[in-house]
C-alpha positions in Angstrom: 0.0 0.0 0.0 1.0 3.6 -0.5 2.1 5.5 2.6 5.1 7.6 1.6 6.6 7.7 -1.9 10.1 6.3 -2.1 12.9 8.6 -2.9 14.4 6.3 -5.4 13.3 3.7 -7.9 11.7 5.3 -11.0 10.0 2.0 -11.8 8.1 1.9 -8.5 4.3 1.8 -9.0 2.1 3.4 -6.3 -1.1 1.9 -5.0 -3.7 4.5 -3.7 -5.4 4.0 -0.4 -8.6 6.0 0.4 -6.6 9.0 1.9 -8.1 11.7 -0.2 -9.5 12.2 -3.7 -6.7 14.5 -4.9 -4.0 12.3 -3.5 -5.7 9.3 -5.1 -5.9 11.1 -8.4 -2.2 12.0 -8.3 -1.4 8.5 -7.4 -3.4 7.1 -10.3 -1.8 9.6 -12.8 1.7 8.8 -11.4 1.0 5.1 -12.0 -0.2 5.7 -15.5 2.8 8.0 -16.3 5.2 5.3 -15.1 3.5 2.6 -17.2 3.0 4.7 -20.4 6.0 6.5 -21.7 4.3 7.5 -24.9 1.8 9.7 -23.0 4.2 10.7 -20.3 4.2 14.5 -21.2 0.4 14.5 -20.9 0.5 12.8 -17.5 3.2 15.1 -16.2 1.3 18.2 -17.3 -1.8 16.9 -15.5 0.2 16.1 -12.4 1.8 19.5 -12.4 -1.6 21.2 -12.7 -3.1 19.2 -9.8 -0.2 19.5 -7.5 0.6 23.1 -8.0 -3.1 24.3 -7.7 -3.5 22.8 -4.2 -3.5 25.5 -1.6 -1.2 23.7 0.9 2.0 22.2 -0.2 1.4 18.7 1.1 1.1 17.2 -2.4 4.2 18.9 -3.5 6.1 17.7 -0.5 4.9 14.2 -1.0 5.1 13.8 -4.8 8.1 16.0 -5.8 10.7 13.3 -5.3 9.0 10.7 -7.6 8.3 13.5 -10.2 12.0 14.4 -10.2 12.9 10.8 -11.1 11.4 11.4 -14.6 14.4 13.6 -15.5 16.1 10.5 -16.6 13.6 9.8 -19.4 14.9 10.3 -22.9 12.2 12.6 -24.2 13.4 16.3 -24.1 9.8 17.5 -23.5 9.7 15.3 -20.4 12.9 16.9 -19.1 11.5 20.3 -19.8 8.3 19.5 -17.9 10.4 18.3 -14.9 12.2 21.6 -14.9 8.9 23.5 -15.0 7.7 21.4 -12.0 11.0 22.3 -10.3 10.4 26.0 -10.9 6.8 25.9 -9.7 7.7 23.9 -6.5 10.6 26.2 -5.6 8.4 29.3 -6.2 5.9 27.9 -3.7 8.4 27.0 -1.1 12.2 27.6 -1.2 12.8 24.5 0.9 12.5 22.5 -2.3 15.6 24.0 -3.8 17.7 21.6 -1.8 15.8 18.7 -3.3 16.1 19.8 -6.9 19.8 20.8 -7.1 20.9 17.2 -7.8 18.4 16.8 -10.6 19.5 20.1 -12.2 23.1 19.1 -11.8 22.4 15.9 -13.7 20.4 17.7 -16.4 23.2 20.2 -17.1 25.3 17.3 -18.3 22.8 16.5 -21.1 24.0 16.7 -24.7 21.0 18.7 -25.8 21.6 22.4 -26.1 17.9 23.0 -25.5 18.0 21.1 -22.2 21.1 22.9 -21.0 19.5 26.3 -21.9 16.4 25.2 -19.9 18.5 24.3 -16.9 20.2 27.7 -17.0 16.9 29.5 -17.2 15.5 27.4 -14.3 18.6 28.1 -12.3 18.3 31.8 -13.0 14.8 31.7 -11.6 16.0 29.9 -8.5 18.9 32.4 -8.0 16.4 35.2 -8.2 14.2 33.5 -5.6 17.2 33.0 -3.2 18.3 36.6 -3.7 14.7 37.7 -2.6 15.0 35.5 0.4 18.3 37.0 1.4 16.9 40.5 0.9 14.1 39.6 3.2 16.5 38.3 5.8 17.4 41.9 6.7 21.1 42.6 7.5 22.8 39.3 7.3 21.6 36.3 5.3 20.1 33.5 7.4 21.8 30.1 7.6 19.2 28.7 5.3 19.6 31.4 2.7 23.4 31.0 2.8 23.1 27.2 2.3 20.8 27.7 -0.7 23.2 30.3 -2.2 26.1 27.8 -1.8 24.1 25.0 -3.5 23.1 27.3 -6.4 26.7 28.5 -6.7 27.9 25.0 -7.0 25.4 24.4 -9.8 26.6 27.6 -11.5 30.2 26.3 -11.5 29.0 23.3 -13.5 27.3 25.6 -16.0 30.3 27.9 -16.5 
């Protein structure tokens, strides 16, 4: 049964339990996405719409790790959708930046110029978000802001 999504294993299939209609819908779409690579972009778009429209971030917190696993798919459109999910999640809550850095670091090594460009654009959005956080910290950056800045700076080194 499905209690918590695993953080690894892109081939894992989820089984919904009666915990809530949105959660069940997301679970069903995730199962369909994992078993049907042809329609994967359609399923990822639907997942993004459902998860990001929810007022609280419980669905993002729960389903972001399994959604990030799709970055290893071969279809460039899937990789771009994963980056759009990353941007949306990080705009909602900066805590997700620490979760997505590894995925972005992996995607920057892709052969496709389009994917590299998309990683750079996504990273730019995240840098802007962290700069706003640091500005809101007042005088000195908080420990969290400094950590996020360090992670993004490491990603920047891989880009340039």
